C-alpha positions in Angstrom: 106.0 76.8 111.0 104.1 75.2 113.9 100.9 73.8 112.3 98.9 73.5 115.5 99.4 77.2 116.3 98.1 78.5 112.9 95.3 76.0 113.1 94.3 77.4 116.5 94.3 80.9 115.0 92.2 79.8 112.0 89.6 78.3 114.4 89.4 81.6 116.2 89.6 84.1 113.4 85.8 84.1 113.2 85.9 86.0 116.5 87.4 89.1 114.8 86.4 91.4 112.0 88.0 90.2 108.8 88.4 93.8 107.5 91.1 94.3 110.2 92.4 90.8 111.1 92.9 88.0 108.5 95.1 85.2 107.4 97.6 85.8 104.5 100.5 84.0 102.8 103.1 84.8 100.1 103.1 88.6 99.5 101.7 90.8 102.3 101.3 94.5 101.8 100.8 97.2 104.4 99.7 100.5 102.9 99.6 104.1 104.1 97.0 106.2 102.2 97.1 109.5 104.1 97.9 112.4 101.7 101.6 113.2 101.6 102.6 110.0 103.2 101.3 107.5 100.7 103.4 104.3 100.5 103.6 100.6 100.6 105.6 98.1 102.7 105.9 94.7 101.1 106.8 91.4 102.8 107.1 87.8 101.6 106.3 84.8 103.8 106.5 81.1 103.0 103.9 80.2 105.6 100.5 81.3 106.7 100.5 84.5 108.8 98.0 86.7 110.5 97.7 90.4 109.4 96.3 93.1 111.6 95.5 96.4 109.8 94.8 99.8 111.4 94.3 101.9 108.4 93.0 105.2 109.8 91.0 103.6 112.6 93.3 103.8 115.6 93.0 102.8 118.3 91.8 99.4 117.3 91.2 98.7 121.0 89.3 101.6 122.4 90.3 101.0 126.0 94.1 101.4 125.4 95.6 104.5 126.9 98.0 104.7 124.0 95.5 105.7 121.3 98.1 105.9 118.5 98.6 102.7 116.4 101.1 101.7 113.6 99.7 101.0 110.1 99.8 97.3 110.5 101.3 94.1 112.0 102.1 90.7 110.7 102.2 87.7 113.0 104.4 84.8 111.7 104.9 81.4 113.2 108.5 80.0 113.2 110.0 77.1 114.9 111.5 79.1 117.8 108.6 78.3 120.2 106.1 81.1 119.6 104.8 83.8 117.2 106.9 86.7 116.0 105.3 90.1 115.7 106.3 92.4 112.8 105.0 96.0 113.5 104.9 98.3 110.4 104.7 102.1 110.3 105.0 104.3 107.1 106.0 108.0 107.2 106.7 110.7 104.7 109.6 112.9 106.1 111.1 111.2 109.2 111.8 114.1 111.6 112.3 113.9 115.3 108.6 114.6 115.9 107.6 111.9 113.4 110.0 109.4 115.0 108.7 110.1 118.5 105.1 109.6 117.2 106.2 106.4 115.4 107.5 105.0 118.7 104.1 105.7 120.3 102.4 104.0 117.2 104.7 101.0 117.6 103.6 100.7 121.3 99.9 101.0 120.4 100.2 98.3 117.7 102.3 96.1 120.0 99.5 96.2 122.6 96.8 95.7 120.0 98.7 92.7 118.6 99.0 91.2 122.1 95.3 91.7 122.7 94.3 90.3 119.3 96.6 87.3 119.5 95.2 86.5 123.0 91.9 85.9 121.3 93.5 83.7 118.6 96.0 81.6 120.5 97.6 80.9 123.9 101.3 81.6 123.0 102.9 84.9 123.5 105.4 86.6 121.2 109.0 85.3 121.3 110.3 88.2 119.2 109.2 91.6 117.9 110.6 93.5 114.9 109.5 97.1 114.1 109.7 98.4 110.5 109.9 102.1 109.8 109.4 103.2 106.2 110.0 106.8 105.1 110.3 109.0 102.0 113.0 111.2 103.5 115.3 110.7 106.5 115.6 113.9 108.4 116.5 112.1 111.6 119.9 110.5 111.0 121.9 113.7 111.1 119.8 115.6 113.7 122.2 114.9 116.6 124.9 117.0 114.9 122.5 119.8 114.0 120.3 119.8 117.2 122.4 118.4 120.0 119.7 119.3 122.6 117.7 116.4 121.3 120.4 114.0 122.5 120.1 115.3 126.1 118.5 113.0 128.7 116.1 114.7 131.1 116.4 114.1 134.9 114.6 111.0 135.8 114.5 109.6 132.3 116.5 106.9 130.6 116.1 108.1 127.1 117.0 111.3 125.3 114.4 114.0 124.4 114.3 112.8 120.7 114.7 109.1 121.5 117.7 109.2 119.2 119.4 106.3 120.9 116.6 103.9 119.8 117.2 105.1 116.2 121.0 104.7 116.4 121.0 101.4 118.2 118.1 100.1 116.1 116.2 98.9 119.2 112.7 99.9 120.2 111.7 99.5 123.9 108.1 98.3 124.2 105.8 97.5 127.2 106.4 94.3 129.2 110.2 94.8 128.9 110.1 93.7 125.2 112.9 95.0 123.0 112.2 95.0 119.3 114.8 95.1 116.5 114.3 98.2 114.3 114.4 97.8 110.5 114.6 101.0 108.4 113.9 101.5 104.7 113.4 104.4 102.4 110.6 104.2 99.9 111.7 103.8 96.3 110.5 106.1 93.5 107.2 104.2 93.4 106.6 104.7 97.1 107.4 101.1 98.0 109.8 99.6 100.6 110.4 95.8 100.0 111.6 94.0 103.1 111.8 90.6 101.4 111.1 87.3 103.2 110.1 87.4 106.9 109.7 84.4 109.1 
């Protein structure tokens, strides 16, 4: 962890509402409380991190065109030269429609995290990871059952259902940022545990 970067964030956290943006360490929990999609994503971190929560108040930045927003984000500080953004979205049944919505929510949270971090520090993200949590995966086999969703429309670089992002485990975000996609089903208690992040 780069101490000066977290110190800069601590000095500027007073600029933001602590209900939505705060410092955390050790276990970090992002929750979805909407009926039918309830669940929890757990993360461990060995160093101080910044947590950004959306709860049901998207968009967190009213002027964004992308009004959808993921459930939360965690900003960690490694030794690779800058912060790392971890964007988290929880779903119940992961259908094509839910996946396309999740991609929009990742975009909204990515932009929200950039804006929030610009108030906290000077450094930009060096890496972004998107985490999708679900109760049921109805997306993985959709290409064989609905091949039309794998078609690419004229003038587009992605398929109708954005299935290539799911298959390649890469999410395209604004500013030419590509995020690694981490997937996890909720356990019987509605929890997905991603272990230690850095």
